[in-house]
N, CA, C and O of each residue as an XYZ file, in Angstrom:
624
protein
N      74.666     77.409     98.586
C      75.483     77.534     98.298
C      75.867     76.467     97.599
O      76.679     76.942     96.806
N      75.795     75.335     97.397
C      75.646     74.884     96.856
C      75.144     74.491     95.515
O      75.751     73.596     94.926
N      73.910     75.154     94.850
C      73.716     75.413     93.854
C      73.845     76.992     93.564
O      73.835     77.229     92.356
N      73.936     77.867     94.198
C      74.926     78.947     93.714
C      75.855     78.298     92.801
O      75.871     78.645     91.620
N      76.826     77.159     93.348
C      78.334     77.164     92.814
C      78.314     76.441     92.035
O      79.430     76.388     91.519
N      77.192     75.345     91.302
C      76.372     74.778     90.070
C      76.301     75.963     89.159
O      77.078     76.056     88.209
N      75.098     77.172     89.499
C      74.983     77.673     88.822
C      76.153     78.612     87.793
O      76.062     78.962     86.617
N      77.064     78.786     88.649
C      78.011     79.507     87.692
C      79.190     78.726     87.473
O      80.265     79.298     87.291
N      79.073     77.090     87.471
C      79.919     76.096     87.563
C      79.565     76.093     85.227
O      80.189     75.953     84.175
N      78.116     76.362     85.766
C      76.959     76.045     84.643
C      77.948     76.546     83.840
O      78.835     76.049     83.146
N      77.323     78.421     84.291
C      77.526     79.283     83.167
C      79.237     79.277     82.832
O      79.464     79.963     81.835
N      79.864     78.969     83.134
C      81.494     79.241     83.139
C      81.802     77.888     81.476
O      82.587     77.919     80.528
N      80.749     76.939     81.891
C      80.811     75.517     80.814
C      80.470     76.430     79.462
O      80.943     76.152     78.360
N      79.806     77.272     79.640
C      79.266     78.391     78.276
C      79.767     79.080     77.782
O      79.374     79.638     76.757
N      81.205     79.339     78.573
C      81.660     80.716     78.602
C      83.287     80.579     77.931
O      84.032     79.707     78.378
N      83.758     81.525     76.815
C      84.714     81.500     75.836
C      85.731     80.511     77.287
O      85.267     79.437     77.670
N      86.751     80.935     77.774
C      87.323     80.772     78.956
C      86.941     80.956     80.761
O      86.568     81.809     81.566
N      87.353     79.445     80.679
C      87.634     79.413     82.387
C      87.848     80.342     83.304
O      87.350     80.687     84.375
N      89.205     80.834     82.219
C      90.239     81.934     83.155
C      89.116     83.190     83.535
O      89.081     83.373     84.752
N      88.305     83.983     82.854
C      87.954     85.041     82.660
C      86.183     84.478     83.730
O      85.307     85.254     83.346
N      85.715     83.691     84.566
C      85.069     83.108     84.935
C      85.704     82.512     86.035
O      84.932     81.659     86.473
N      86.708     82.547     86.674
C      87.212     82.259     87.434
C      86.903     82.873     88.178
O      86.158     82.304     88.976
N      87.221     84.485     88.504
C      87.176     85.170     89.642
C      85.448     85.265     90.409
O      85.182     85.704     91.528
N      84.511     84.717     89.409
C      83.274     85.184     90.028
C      83.248     83.874     90.374
O      83.036     83.978     91.582
N      83.339     82.366     90.082
C      83.466     81.072     90.842
C      84.095     81.589     91.943
O      83.446     81.309     92.951
N      85.333     82.388     92.245
C      85.862     82.266     93.881
C      85.424     82.557     94.657
O      85.501     81.872     95.677
N      84.400     84.250     94.626
C      84.198     85.404     95.291
C      82.770     84.328     95.370
O      82.813     84.218     96.596
N      81.977     83.765     95.112
C      80.785     83.181     95.056
C      80.921     82.156     96.283
O      80.123     81.872     97.176
N      82.575     81.580     95.929
C      83.091     80.664     96.957
C      83.382     80.989     98.609
O      83.170     80.301     99.608
N      83.831     82.044     98.477
C      84.011     82.468     99.407
C      82.741     83.715    100.063
O      82.698     83.916    101.277
N      82.107     84.209     99.426
C      80.591     84.464    100.025
C      79.926     83.268    100.105
O      79.990     83.192    101.332
N      79.591     82.702     99.925
C      78.639     81.318    100.489
C      79.617     80.336    101.602
O      79.249     79.180    101.813
N      80.309     80.636    101.978
C      80.891     79.852    102.880
C      81.854     78.937    102.546
O      82.743     78.622    103.337
N      81.755     78.479    101.431
C      82.006     77.147    100.706
C      83.224     76.866    100.993
O      83.601     75.723    101.254
N      84.154     78.141    100.971
C      85.802     77.764    101.478
C      85.841     78.822    102.185
O      85.222     79.878    102.053
N      87.106     78.279    103.457
C      87.409     78.905    104.850
C      87.483     80.375    105.166
O      88.402     81.020    104.661
N      86.799     80.843    105.781
C      87.213     82.429    105.962
C      88.914     82.696    106.478
O      89.623     83.635    106.113
N      89.240     81.751    107.274
C      90.428     82.324    108.026
C      91.716     81.660    106.955
O      92.911     81.686    107.247
N      90.938     80.875    105.229
C      91.909     80.645    104.812
C      92.546     81.884    103.921
O      92.061     82.600    103.046
N      94.334     81.789    104.765
C      95.561     82.695    103.921
C      95.440     82.956    103.029
O      95.487     84.154    102.748
N      95.248     82.144    102.206
C      95.716     82.093    100.562
C      93.951     83.033    100.027
O      93.887     83.753     99.031
N      93.414     82.910    100.447
C      92.321     83.923    100.328
C      91.898     85.493    101.345
O      90.972     86.300    101.256
N      92.863     85.401    102.099
C      92.593     86.707    103.304
C      92.812     87.631    102.098
O      93.055     87.325    100.931
N      92.614     89.273    102.877
C      92.949     90.660    101.699
C      94.785     90.358    101.442
O      95.503     89.562    102.047
N      95.077     91.132    100.543
C      96.506     91.105    100.342
C      97.028     91.770    101.511
O      97.400     90.860    102.253
N      97.237     92.813    102.029
C      97.769     93.258    103.311
C      98.000     91.804    103.948
O      99.096     91.814    104.508
N      97.187     90.189    104.103
C      97.239     89.835    104.824
C      98.762     88.965    104.069
O      99.838     88.723    104.614
N      98.439     88.748    103.068
C      98.891     88.095    102.606
C     100.228     88.731    102.433
O     101.181     88.011    102.728
N     100.399     89.521    102.157
C     102.198     90.057    101.980
C     102.452     89.967    103.263
O     103.560     89.435    103.207
N     102.238     90.096    104.328
C     102.271     90.415    105.425
C     103.386     88.371    105.895
O     104.432     88.089    106.480
N     101.892     87.281    104.928
C     102.244     86.064    105.657
C     104.205     85.176    105.069
O     104.996     84.311    105.445
N     103.984     86.436    103.734
C     104.682     85.627    102.810
C     106.661     86.198    102.772
O     107.668     85.756    102.219
N     106.296     87.586    103.868
C     107.991     88.211    103.583
C     108.492     86.820    104.428
O     107.862     85.983    105.074
N     109.636     86.951    104.173
C     111.030     86.468    104.473
C     111.213     87.073    105.762
O     111.311     88.295    105.874
N     111.269     86.224    106.828
C     111.461     86.445    107.903
C     112.621     86.765    108.644
O     113.330     86.733    107.639
N     113.366     87.027    109.478
C     114.290     87.622    110.219
C     114.551     85.793    111.312
O     115.718     85.406    111.241
N     113.867     85.111    111.931
C     113.529     84.422    112.451
C     112.310     83.525    111.970
O     111.265     83.869    111.418
N     112.772     82.242    112.358
C     111.354     81.154    111.990
C     110.796     81.378    112.360
O     111.259     82.437    112.782
N     109.583     81.310    112.840
C     108.252     81.429    113.028
C     107.906     80.798    113.889
O     108.408     79.677    113.801
N     106.656     81.016    115.578
C     106.704     80.046    116.029
C     105.034     79.863    116.556
O     104.186     80.551    117.124
N     105.118     78.933    116.167
C     104.006     77.849    116.445
C     103.618     78.085    117.518
O     104.396     78.182    118.467
N     101.662     78.311    117.691
C     101.390     77.022    118.540
C     100.360     77.281    118.948
O      99.684     78.296    119.116
N     100.206     75.341    119.245
C      98.655     74.650    119.904
C      98.106     74.530    121.144
O      98.726     73.863    121.973
N      97.091     75.028    121.439
C      96.051     75.215    122.413
C      95.350     73.931    122.479
O      94.783     73.853    121.390
N      95.123     73.060    123.044
C      94.255     72.255    123.078
C      93.715     72.716    124.429
O      94.485     72.744    125.389
N      92.040     73.192    124.607
C      91.180     73.135    125.906
C      89.998     72.310    125.893
O      89.460     72.238    124.788
N      89.379     71.583    126.955
C      88.699     70.963    127.229
C      87.656     72.332    128.484
O      87.971     72.790    129.583
N      86.531     72.539    127.685
C      85.399     73.809    128.528
C      84.423     72.715    128.921
O      83.805     71.749    128.473
N      84.706     73.629    130.329
C      83.237     72.776    130.762
C      82.071     73.475    129.781
O      82.206     74.595    129.289
N      80.596     72.389    129.533
C      79.395     72.889    128.646
C      78.934     74.101    129.363
O      78.332     74.901    128.647
N      79.107     74.495    130.877
C      77.839     75.404    131.034
C      78.349     76.666    130.333
O      77.580     77.454    129.783
N      80.236     76.893    130.393
C      80.370     77.648    130.287
C      80.754     78.180    127.981
O      81.135     79.249    127.505
N      80.503     77.230    127.471
C      80.903     77.533    126.030
C      80.406     78.346    125.209
O      80.869     78.452    124.073
N      79.266     79.139    125.685
C      78.938     80.293    124.940
C      79.947     81.696    125.399
O      80.302     82.752    124.873
N      80.079     81.223    126.259
C      80.902     82.091    127.165
C      82.655     82.343    126.879
O      83.244     83.424    126.889
N      83.367     80.650    126.571
C      84.162     80.457    125.572
C      84.024     81.115    124.579
O      85.004     81.822    124.345
N      82.748     81.240    123.469
C      83.488     81.227    122.475
C      83.523     82.350    122.293
O      84.589     82.909    122.035
N      82.427     82.969    122.371
C      82.212     84.735    122.337
C      83.789     85.580    123.150
O      83.962     86.794    123.264
N      84.619     84.605    123.548
C      85.974     85.676    124.263
C      86.871     84.719    123.108
O      88.046     85.059    123.242
N      86.761     83.682    122.057
C      87.700     83.476    121.398
C      87.050     84.298    120.106
O      87.814     84.626    119.198
N      85.499     84.661    120.020
C      85.328     85.640    118.731
C      86.745     86.594    118.616
O      87.656     86.508    117.792
N      86.545     87.699    119.961
C      87.019     88.226    120.019
C      88.971     88.873    120.609
O      89.606     89.907    120.813
N      89.142     87.117    120.634
C      90.599     87.363    120.464
C      91.300     86.783    118.886
O      92.441     86.949    118.456
N      90.096     86.043    118.251
C      90.629     85.693    117.292
C      90.746     86.441    116.348
O      91.677     86.354    115.547
N      89.632     87.475    116.272
C      89.234     89.156    114.890
C      90.619     89.438    115.172
O      91.393     89.293    114.225
N      91.224     89.917    116.594
C      91.815     90.821    117.042
C      93.726     90.010    116.639
O      94.645     90.536    116.012
N      93.685     88.923    117.171
C      94.560     88.575    116.579
C      95.501     88.226    115.143
O      96.724     88.352    115.089
N      94.668     87.787    114.076
C      94.634     88.307    112.626
C      94.527     89.750    111.964
O      94.792     89.861    110.767
N      94.070     91.080    112.864
C      94.856     91.512    112.541
C      96.210     92.059    113.221
O      96.489     93.242    113.026
N      97.042     91.290    113.984
C      97.750     91.950    114.461
C      98.833     91.963    113.245
O      98.679     91.289    112.226
N     100.279     93.069    113.551
C     101.342     92.688    111.820
C     102.279     91.102    112.365
O     102.712     90.456    111.410
N     102.623     90.417    113.996
C     102.795     89.775    113.870
C     102.077     87.985    113.894
O     102.468     86.819    113.929
N     101.260     88.501    113.864
C     100.402     86.972    113.641
C     100.503     86.793    112.325
O     100.331     87.705    111.517
N     100.788     85.613    112.020
C     100.497     84.591    110.970
C      98.999     83.977    110.443
O      98.396     83.911    109.372
N      98.758     83.547    111.936
C      97.406     82.271    111.469
C      97.301     82.574    112.933
O      98.179     82.979    113.694
N      95.764     82.231    113.222
C      95.043     81.867    114.580
C      93.994     81.167    113.190
O      93.722     81.375    112.007
N      93.670     80.179    114.386
C      92.583     79.539    113.823
C      91.647     78.230    115.391
O      92.044     77.340    116.142
N      90.496     78.844    115.140
C      89.840     78.325    116.714
C      89.150     76.548    115.877
O      88.019     76.522    115.393
N      89.856     75.568    115.873
C      89.488     74.249    115.230
C      88.574     73.845    116.702
O      88.826     74.301    117.817
N      87.161     72.612    116.273
C      86.511     72.376    117.385
C      86.637     70.402    117.592
O      86.510     70.053    116.418
N      86.738     69.622    118.086
C      87.228     68.703    117.851
C      86.290     68.179    117.477
O      85.306     68.402    118.183
N      86.022     67.138    116.102
C      84.910     66.042    116.490
C      85.120     65.239    117.093
O      84.191     64.434    117.155
N      86.256     64.921    117.835
C      85.649     63.567    118.641
C      85.936     63.631    120.072
O      86.160     62.592    120.693
N      85.947     64.715    120.613
C      85.478     65.182    121.654
C      84.851     66.548    122.324
O      85.367     67.666    122.317
N      83.479     66.117    122.958
C      82.871     67.215    123.401
C      83.483     68.050    124.005
O      84.663     67.838    124.281
N      82.789     69.351    124.417
C      83.663     70.366    124.760
C      85.180     70.535    124.250
O      86.142     70.477    125.016
N      85.249     70.692    123.254
C      87.194     70.356    123.969
C      87.449     71.407    121.807
O      86.818     71.430    120.751
N      88.571     71.936    122.294
C      89.060     72.898    121.092
C      90.704     73.135    120.871
O      91.672     73.185    121.631
N      90.573     73.212    119.933
C      92.100     73.729    119.203
C      92.822     74.829    118.742
O      92.840     75.065    117.534
N      93.537     75.675    119.692
C      93.778     77.487    119.437
C      95.123     76.585    118.098
O      95.880     75.648    118.351
N      94.908     77.549    116.386
C      96.274     76.915    115.758
C      96.324     78.519    115.827
O      95.466     79.401    115.787
N      97.933     78.490    115.968
C      98.376     80.320    116.167
C      99.806     80.399    115.556
O     100.721     79.770    116.088
N     100.049     81.289    114.260
C     101.370     80.529    114.264
C     101.954     83.000    114.424
O     101.552     84.158    114.310
N     102.753     82.363    114.649
C     103.498     84.058    114.931
C     105.285     84.428    114.194
O     106.199     83.607    114.113
N     105.301     85.065    114.001
C     106.503     85.498    113.385
C     107.871     85.362    114.244
O     109.024     85.180    113.854
N     107.464     85.478    115.245
C     109.120     85.250    116.108
C     108.404     85.301    117.736
O     107.226     85.476    118.049
N     109.167     85.159    118.281
C     108.973     85.519    119.928
C     108.175     86.137    120.330
O     107.043     85.903    120.754
N     109.195     87.621    120.115
C     108.603     88.435    119.810
C     107.292     89.152    119.701
O     106.967     89.994    120.539
N     106.626     88.870    118.806
C     105.360     89.022    118.114
C     104.174     88.339    118.703
O     103.115     88.948    118.852
N     104.383     86.581    119.178
C     103.905     86.190    120.357
C     104.156     86.320    121.583
O     103.858     85.404    122.350
N     104.836     87.633    122.104
C     104.920     88.158    123.345
C     104.395     89.522    123.229
O     104.086     90.156    124.238
N     104.230     90.203    121.551
C     103.233     91.001    121.928
C     102.262     90.816    122.092
O     101.652     91.488    122.924
N     101.502     89.575    121.209
C     100.506     89.095    121.304
C      99.704     89.333    122.787
O      98.567     89.677    123.109
N     100.517     89.085    123.254
C      99.399     88.334    124.950
C     100.013     90.187    125.409
O     100.214     90.096    126.620
N     100.137     90.723    125.254
C     100.097     92.171    125.959
C      99.034     93.518    125.528
O      98.923     94.670    125.945
N      98.214     92.557    124.281
C      97.161     93.275    123.146
C      95.445     93.363    124.155
O      95.065     92.602    125.045
N      94.889     94.317    123.691
C      93.447     94.308    125.056
C      92.324     92.505    123.899
O      91.412     91.769    124.277
N      93.046     92.570    122.663
C      91.607     91.420    122.504
C      92.250     89.538    123.470
O      91.618     88.606    123.969
N      93.391     89.760    123.332
C      94.016     88.665    123.837
C      93.189     88.303    125.840
O      93.290     87.246    126.463
N      92.590     89.386    126.233
C      92.101     89.477    127.272
C      91.092     89.316    127.558
O      90.887     89.400    128.768
N      90.224     89.085    126.908
C      89.087     88.177    126.457
C      89.284     86.863    126.919
O      88.442     86.338    127.648
N      90.458     86.188    126.523
C      90.830     84.590    126.335
C      91.581     84.768    128.088
O      91.461     83.910    128.962
N      92.351     86.128    128.250
C      93.374     85.645    130.053
C      91.538     85.795    130.948
O      91.244     84.809    131.623
N      90.819     86.578    130.917
C      89.382     86.832    131.601
C      88.992     86.345    131.964
O      88.640     86.081    133.113
N      88.850     85.816    130.451
C      87.551     83.960    130.305
C      88.398     82.921    131.522
O      87.839     82.611    132.574
N      89.818     82.465    131.170
C      90.347     82.089    131.752
C      90.027     82.061    133.336
O      89.384     81.227    133.971
N      90.685     83.247    133.778
C      90.793     83.442    135.109
C      88.841     83.536    136.433
O      88.577     83.332    137.618
N      87.939     84.028    134.959
C      86.845     82.956    135.686
C      86.502     81.699    135.652
O      85.343     81.662    136.063
N      86.887     80.569    135.374
C      87.100     79.248    135.226
C      86.042     78.896    133.972
O      85.492     79.534    133.074
N      86.082     77.490    134.443
C      85.486     77.020    132.998
C      86.539     76.215    132.108
O      86.075     75.435    131.277
N      87.961     76.351    132.225
C      88.331     75.876    131.116
C      89.131     74.331    132.102
O      89.928     74.556    133.013
N      88.865     73.344    131.836
C      88.427     71.587    131.937
C      90.089     71.152    132.379
O      90.419     70.667    133.461
N      90.902     71.437    131.353
C      92.424     70.914    130.963
C      92.180     71.939    130.030
O      91.191     72.312    129.399
N      94.314     72.578    130.192
C      94.337     73.155    128.572
C      95.869     72.604    128.103
O      96.738     72.725    128.968
N      96.272     72.015    126.826
C      97.407     71.606    126.748
C      98.735     73.088    126.281
O      98.262     74.217    126.412
N      99.963     73.025    125.880
C      99.988     73.874    125.110
C     101.683     73.149    124.454
O     102.702     72.775    125.033
N     101.288     73.220    123.061
C     102.459     72.436    122.771
C     103.179     73.538    121.395
O     102.981     73.491    120.181
N     103.829     74.235    122.015
C     104.502     75.128    121.436
C     105.653     74.389    119.824
O     105.879     73.179    119.805
N     106.001     74.956    119.114
C     107.182     74.248    117.403
C     107.580     75.198    116.885
O     106.673     75.999    117.113
N     108.374     75.753    116.281
C     109.172     76.009    115.244
C     108.456     75.769    113.941
O     108.015     74.624    113.831
N     108.258     76.506    113.020
C     107.751     76.468    111.343
C     108.872     76.388    110.555
O     109.744     77.189    110.893
N     109.170     75.609    109.509
C     109.300     75.834    108.563
C     108.988     77.260    107.440
O     108.121     77.385    106.575
N     109.952     78.097    107.831
C     109.990     79.440    106.234
C     110.236     78.984    105.367
O     111.416     78.646    105.279
N     109.276     78.663    104.126
C     109.690     78.311    103.004
C     109.861     79.437    102.166
O     109.998     79.247    100.957
N     109.877     81.117    102.852
C     109.813     81.784    101.373
C     111.233     82.388    101.692
O     111.568     83.459    101.184
N     111.936     81.796    102.409
C     113.283     82.094    102.641
C     114.474     81.697    101.021
O     115.685     81.910    101.078
């Protein structure tokens, strides 16, 4: 990835304008994974529009921290792959990230933002959420902490 990025950066030097090369550089950064795939700024236009539309209520955030039994980590990751992919397609879900804790073994953080309480309630009724609920019911969650918060809407 770094080699490709450097090659494109070198070609930018020789182009008449960096502006003309920027889309190619951005495309390469996204393709090679240099940029995070979940970054809203590089999401499809429909997702960007949905995330930056004026909201009728303050967005609702949730931070879930879980510790998973080591033997259940593969099943956990598979369940969250399904849940995250489905959640990111929801009309009311503005963000859904799964973050691996770099200091605590087998610990992850879910970072979720919803348009409002209704959108968060709908999320829990959808089939992809069931993957997470079924994993929890099957055991493997050593501990879970949930923090809810109201996000500031700077688009108003």
